[in-house]
C-alpha positions as protocol buffer text, in pm:
chain_id: "A"
residue {
  index: 1
  type: UNK
  ca { x: 7786 y: 9844 z: 14965 }
}
residue {
  index: 2
  type: UNK
  ca { x: 7438 y: 9745 z: 14943 }
}
residue {
  index: 3
  type: UNK
  ca { x: 7135 y: 10039 z: 14963 }
}
residue {
  index: 4
  type: UNK
  ca { x: 6951 y: 10161 z: 15263 }
}
residue {
  index: 5
  type: UNK
  ca { x: 6681 y: 10135 z: 15227 }
}
residue {
  index: 6
  type: UNK
  ca { x: 6442 y: 10396 z: 15430 }
}
residue {
  index: 7
  type: UNK
  ca { x: 6107 y: 10375 z: 15659 }
}
residue {
  index: 8
  type: UNK
  ca { x: 5879 y: 10496 z: 15401 }
}
residue {
  index: 9
  type: UNK
  ca { x: 6021 y: 10244 z: 15167 }
}
residue {
  index: 10
  type: UNK
  ca { x: 5950 y: 9939 z: 15452 }
}
residue {
  index: 11
  type: UNK
  ca { x: 5621 y: 10057 z: 15462 }
}
residue {
  index: 12
  type: UNK
  ca { x: 5534 y: 10086 z: 15104 }
}
residue {
  index: 13
  type: UNK
  ca { x: 5684 y: 9724 z: 15074 }
}
residue {
  index: 14
  type: UNK
  ca { x: 5484 y: 9613 z: 15387 }
}
residue {
  index: 15
  type: UNK
  ca { x: 5101 y: 9840 z: 15283 }
}
residue {
  index: 16
  type: UNK
  ca { x: 5215 y: 9643 z: 14982 }
}
residue {
  index: 17
  type: UNK
  ca { x: 5209 y: 9297 z: 15072 }
}
residue {
  index: 18
  type: UNK
  ca { x: 4960 y: 9359 z: 15263 }
}
residue {
  index: 19
  type: UNK
  ca { x: 4687 y: 9486 z: 15116 }
}
residue {
  index: 20
  type: UNK
  ca { x: 4408 y: 9183 z: 15086 }
}
residue {
  index: 21
  type: UNK
  ca { x: 4576 y: 8939 z: 15349 }
}
residue {
  index: 22
  type: UNK
  ca { x: 4366 y: 8838 z: 15659 }
}
residue {
  index: 23
  type: UNK
  ca { x: 4403 y: 8568 z: 15943 }
}
residue {
  index: 24
  type: UNK
  ca { x: 4721 y: 8371 z: 15951 }
}
residue {
  index: 25
  type: UNK
  ca { x: 4851 y: 8409 z: 15616 }
}
residue {
  index: 26
  type: UNK
  ca { x: 4893 y: 8795 z: 15738 }
}
residue {
  index: 27
  type: UNK
  ca { x: 5018 y: 8672 z: 15960 }
}
residue {
  index: 28
  type: UNK
  ca { x: 5323 y: 8481 z: 15845 }
}
residue {
  index: 29
  type: UNK
  ca { x: 5318 y: 8756 z: 15635 }
}
residue {
  index: 30
  type: UNK
  ca { x: 5399 y: 9000 z: 15920 }
}
residue {
  index: 31
  type: UNK
  ca { x: 5610 y: 8761 z: 16092 }
}
residue {
  index: 32
  type: UNK
  ca { x: 5825 y: 8728 z: 15834 }
}
residue {
  index: 33
  type: UNK
  ca { x: 5872 y: 9171 z: 15762 }
}
residue {
  index: 34
  type: UNK
  ca { x: 5988 y: 9176 z: 16126 }
}
residue {
  index: 35
  type: UNK
  ca { x: 6243 y: 8883 z: 15977 }
}
residue {
  index: 36
  type: UNK
  ca { x: 6328 y: 9164 z: 15764 }
}
residue {
  index: 37
  type: UNK
  ca { x: 6354 y: 9411 z: 15991 }
}
residue {
  index: 38
  type: UNK
  ca { x: 6562 y: 9235 z: 16248 }
}
residue {
  index: 39
  type: UNK
  ca { x: 6831 y: 9129 z: 16005 }
}
residue {
  index: 40
  type: UNK
  ca { x: 6831 y: 9449 z: 15834 }
}
residue {
  index: 41
  type: UNK
  ca { x: 6871 y: 9594 z: 16216 }
}
residue {
  index: 42
  type: UNK
  ca { x: 6572 y: 9840 z: 16128 }
}
residue {
  index: 43
  type: UNK
  ca { x: 6386 y: 9715 z: 16405 }
}
residue {
  index: 44
  type: UNK
  ca { x: 6430 y: 9974 z: 16618 }
}
residue {
  index: 45
  type: UNK
  ca { x: 6270 y: 10198 z: 16284 }
}
residue {
  index: 46
  type: UNK
  ca { x: 5962 y: 10031 z: 16389 }
}
residue {
  index: 47
  type: UNK
  ca { x: 5724 y: 10334 z: 16532 }
}
residue {
  index: 48
  type: UNK
  ca { x: 5893 y: 10503 z: 16256 }
}
residue {
  index: 49
  type: UNK
  ca { x: 5794 y: 10213 z: 15998 }
}
residue {
  index: 50
  type: UNK
  ca { x: 5400 y: 10185 z: 16155 }
}
residue {
  index: 51
  type: UNK
  ca { x: 5394 y: 10508 z: 16084 }
}
residue {
  index: 52
  type: UNK
  ca { x: 5447 y: 10554 z: 15802 }
}
residue {
  index: 53
  type: UNK
  ca { x: 5256 y: 10228 z: 15703 }
}
residue {
  index: 54
  type: UNK
  ca { x: 4945 y: 10418 z: 15813 }
}
residue {
  index: 55
  type: UNK
  ca { x: 4954 y: 10778 z: 15668 }
}
residue {
  index: 56
  type: UNK
  ca { x: 5015 y: 10571 z: 15319 }
}
residue {
  index: 57
  type: UNK
  ca { x: 4705 y: 10357 z: 15427 }
}
residue {
  index: 58
  type: UNK
  ca { x: 4525 y: 10658 z: 15498 }
}
residue {
  index: 59
  type: UNK
  ca { x: 4666 y: 10807 z: 15094 }
}
residue {
  index: 60
  type: UNK
  ca { x: 4488 y: 10501 z: 14970 }
}
residue {
  index: 61
  type: UNK
  ca { x: 4222 y: 10513 z: 15146 }
}
residue {
  index: 62
  type: UNK
  ca { x: 4232 y: 10910 z: 14998 }
}
residue {
  index: 63
  type: UNK
  ca { x: 4186 y: 11065 z: 15342 }
}
residue {
  index: 64
  type: UNK
  ca { x: 4374 y: 11364 z: 15392 }
}
residue {
  index: 65
  type: UNK
  ca { x: 4538 y: 11449 z: 15677 }
}
residue {
  index: 66
  type: UNK
  ca { x: 4628 y: 11843 z: 15752 }
}
residue {
  index: 67
  type: UNK
  ca { x: 4760 y: 11974 z: 16059 }
}
residue {
  index: 68
  type: UNK
  ca { x: 4607 y: 12328 z: 16144 }
}
residue {
  index: 69
  type: UNK
  ca { x: 4794 y: 12587 z: 16276 }
}
residue {
  index: 70
  type: UNK
  ca { x: 4627 y: 12895 z: 16519 }
}
residue {
  index: 71
  type: UNK
  ca { x: 4708 y: 13169 z: 16795 }
}
residue {
  index: 72
  type: UNK
  ca { x: 4376 y: 13064 z: 16989 }
}
residue {
  index: 73
  type: UNK
  ca { x: 4145 y: 12771 z: 17029 }
}
residue {
  index: 74
  type: UNK
  ca { x: 3949 y: 12711 z: 16631 }
}
residue {
  index: 75
  type: UNK
  ca { x: 3574 y: 12701 z: 16710 }
}
residue {
  index: 76
  type: UNK
  ca { x: 3422 y: 12316 z: 16550 }
}
residue {
  index: 77
  type: UNK
  ca { x: 3262 y: 12616 z: 16272 }
}
residue {
  index: 78
  type: UNK
  ca { x: 3590 y: 12709 z: 16121 }
}
residue {
  index: 79
  type: UNK
  ca { x: 3769 y: 12389 z: 16149 }
}
residue {
  index: 80
  type: UNK
  ca { x: 3468 y: 12248 z: 15990 }
}
residue {
  index: 81
  type: UNK
  ca { x: 3483 y: 12478 z: 15697 }
}
residue {
  index: 82
  type: UNK
  ca { x: 3908 y: 12431 z: 15652 }
}
residue {
  index: 83
  type: UNK
  ca { x: 3804 y: 12115 z: 15652 }
}
residue {
  index: 84
  type: UNK
  ca { x: 3582 y: 12085 z: 15372 }
}
residue {
  index: 85
  type: UNK
  ca { x: 3816 y: 12275 z: 15118 }
}
residue {
  index: 86
  type: UNK
  ca { x: 4011 y: 11899 z: 15153 }
}
residue {
  index: 87
  type: UNK
  ca { x: 3722 y: 11745 z: 15100 }
}
residue {
  index: 88
  type: UNK
  ca { x: 3502 y: 11532 z: 15247 }
}
residue {
  index: 89
  type: UNK
  ca { x: 3730 y: 11259 z: 15383 }
}
residue {
  index: 90
  type: UNK
  ca { x: 4001 y: 11479 z: 15600 }
}
residue {
  index: 91
  type: UNK
  ca { x: 4196 y: 11410 z: 15902 }
}
residue {
  index: 92
  type: UNK
  ca { x: 4265 y: 11756 z: 16089 }
}
residue {
  index: 93
  type: UNK
  ca { x: 4517 y: 11737 z: 16374 }
}
residue {
  index: 94
  type: UNK
  ca { x: 4570 y: 12153 z: 16578 }
}
residue {
  index: 95
  type: UNK
  ca { x: 4776 y: 12396 z: 16769 }
}
residue {
  index: 96
  type: UNK
  ca { x: 4834 y: 12703 z: 16919 }
}
residue {
  index: 97
  type: UNK
  ca { x: 5128 y: 12879 z: 16825 }
}
residue {
  index: 98
  type: UNK
  ca { x: 5093 y: 13231 z: 16963 }
}
residue {
  index: 99
  type: UNK
  ca { x: 5334 y: 13395 z: 16749 }
}
residue {
  index: 100
  type: UNK
  ca { x: 5085 y: 13390 z: 16524 }
}
residue {
  index: 101
  type: UNK
  ca { x: 4968 y: 13643 z: 16617 }
}
residue {
  index: 102
  type: UNK
  ca { x: 4581 y: 13550 z: 16425 }
}
residue {
  index: 103
  type: UNK
  ca { x: 4437 y: 13356 z: 16133 }
}
residue {
  index: 104
  type: UNK
  ca { x: 4604 y: 13069 z: 16058 }
}
residue {
  index: 105
  type: UNK
  ca { x: 4909 y: 12781 z: 15873 }
}
residue {
  index: 106
  type: UNK
  ca { x: 4736 y: 12436 z: 15724 }
}
residue {
  index: 107
  type: UNK
  ca { x: 5000 y: 12187 z: 15642 }
}
residue {
  index: 108
  type: UNK
  ca { x: 4882 y: 11879 z: 15400 }
}
residue {
  index: 109
  type: UNK
  ca { x: 5187 y: 11646 z: 15321 }
}
residue {
  index: 110
  type: UNK
  ca { x: 5313 y: 11839 z: 15115 }
}
residue {
  index: 111
  type: UNK
  ca { x: 5161 y: 12185 z: 15117 }
}
residue {
  index: 112
  type: UNK
  ca { x: 5202 y: 12456 z: 15383 }
}
residue {
  index: 113
  type: UNK
  ca { x: 4862 y: 12759 z: 15311 }
}
residue {
  index: 114
  type: UNK
  ca { x: 4952 y: 13060 z: 15537 }
}
residue {
  index: 115
  type: UNK
  ca { x: 4652 y: 13295 z: 15647 }
}
residue {
  index: 116
  type: UNK
  ca { x: 4817 y: 13386 z: 15937 }
}
residue {
  index: 117
  type: UNK
  ca { x: 4835 y: 13803 z: 16057 }
}
residue {
  index: 118
  type: UNK
  ca { x: 5264 y: 13774 z: 16102 }
}
residue {
  index: 119
  type: UNK
  ca { x: 5283 y: 13624 z: 15743 }
}
residue {
  index: 120
  type: UNK
  ca { x: 5027 y: 13866 z: 15576 }
}
residue {
  index: 121
  type: UNK
  ca { x: 5198 y: 14169 z: 15828 }
}
residue {
  index: 122
  type: UNK
  ca { x: 5533 y: 14052 z: 15647 }
}
residue {
  index: 123
  type: UNK
  ca { x: 5422 y: 14067 z: 15328 }
}
residue {
  index: 124
  type: UNK
  ca { x: 5255 y: 14461 z: 15381 }
}
residue {
  index: 125
  type: UNK
  ca { x: 5589 y: 14566 z: 15486 }
}
residue {
  index: 126
  type: UNK
  ca { x: 5777 y: 14384 z: 15247 }
}
residue {
  index: 127
  type: UNK
  ca { x: 5555 y: 14613 z: 14938 }
}
residue {
  index: 128
  type: UNK
  ca { x: 5594 y: 14928 z: 15130 }
}
residue {
  index: 129
  type: UNK
  ca { x: 5983 y: 14869 z: 15153 }
}
residue {
  index: 130
  type: UNK
  ca { x: 6050 y: 14831 z: 14785 }
}
């Protein structure tokens, strides 16, 4: 039985083979890649593969992607300070989470930095109970 490939594996393969291609050669490789997706019944996954491809490209360029959640809309200065912590090339997305009460939660690809008031209160409660 053949091992199934993940969307991330397809995206990584596409990134590697198209890295320095342009013009007609790029078009040929993309057409072959689409044929592979059709053959492997993965064409419906193409949107997810493209998202993974974009993530890989940004990572290769040294661009950090962060997601900032807060109880209320943050001002530009606060967002700028948060972005600066993660480097020079940072792409952020913001979302509101009224359950946080206050503070922020910042998610990267592999880490969560939770400095929300809710988490701090829960830690304080645990400290009092021990």
